[in-house]
C-alpha positions in Angstrom: 0.0 0.0 0.0 1.4 3.4 -1.0 0.8 6.5 0.9 -0.6 9.4 -1.1 1.7 12.5 -0.9 -0.3 15.5 0.2 0.6 19.0 -0.9 0.2 22.0 1.4 -2.5 23.6 -0.7 -5.0 26.2 0.7 -7.6 23.4 0.6 -5.4 21.0 2.6 -4.6 23.7 5.2 -8.3 24.6 5.5 -9.1 20.8 6.1 -6.4 20.7 8.8 -7.8 23.8 10.5 -11.3 22.3 10.4 -9.9 19.2 12.2 -8.3 21.5 14.8 -11.7 23.3 15.4 -13.4 20.0 15.8 -10.8 18.9 18.4 -11.3 22.2 20.2 -15.0 21.7 20.4 -14.4 18.2 21.7 -11.9 19.5 24.3 -14.3 22.2 25.5 -16.9 19.4 26.1 -14.7 16.8 27.7 -11.7 18.8 29.2 -9.7 15.6 28.4 -6.0 15.9 28.9 -5.5 13.7 25.8 -7.5 16.1 23.7 -5.5 18.9 25.0 -2.2 17.1 24.0 -3.6 16.3 20.5 -4.8 19.9 20.1 -1.4 21.3 21.1 0.4 19.0 18.6 -2.1 19.7 15.8 -1.8 23.5 16.2 2.0 23.3 16.3 2.0 21.2 13.1 -0.4 23.5 11.4 1.7 26.6 12.3 4.9 25.0 11.1 3.3 23.9 7.8 1.8 27.4 7.3 5.1 29.0 7.9 6.8 26.8 5.3 3.9 27.4 2.9 4.3 31.2 3.2 8.1 31.0 2.9 7.7 28.9 -0.3 5.1 31.4 -1.7 7.5 34.3 -1.0 10.4 32.5 -2.7 8.3 31.5 -5.7 7.2 35.2 -6.0 10.9 36.3 -6.3 11.9 33.8 -9.0 11.5 35.3 -12.4 9.6 33.2 -15.0 11.6 30.9 -17.1 12.4 32.3 -20.6 11.7 28.9 -22.2 
């Protein structure tokens, strides 16, 4: 079984944020320590990916188009 490689598109990042919001709602209902840990990891992961995505977009914006 091969794992599908996911790109950090706007759609992917929105999906990840929706998962974070769902976990937040669950944490607010349960106050579970496990949910808190998952939430912390999910937010850190989302922030790191967003930072990389923004850096990549900034770099791509500075590269002139190829002449061929």
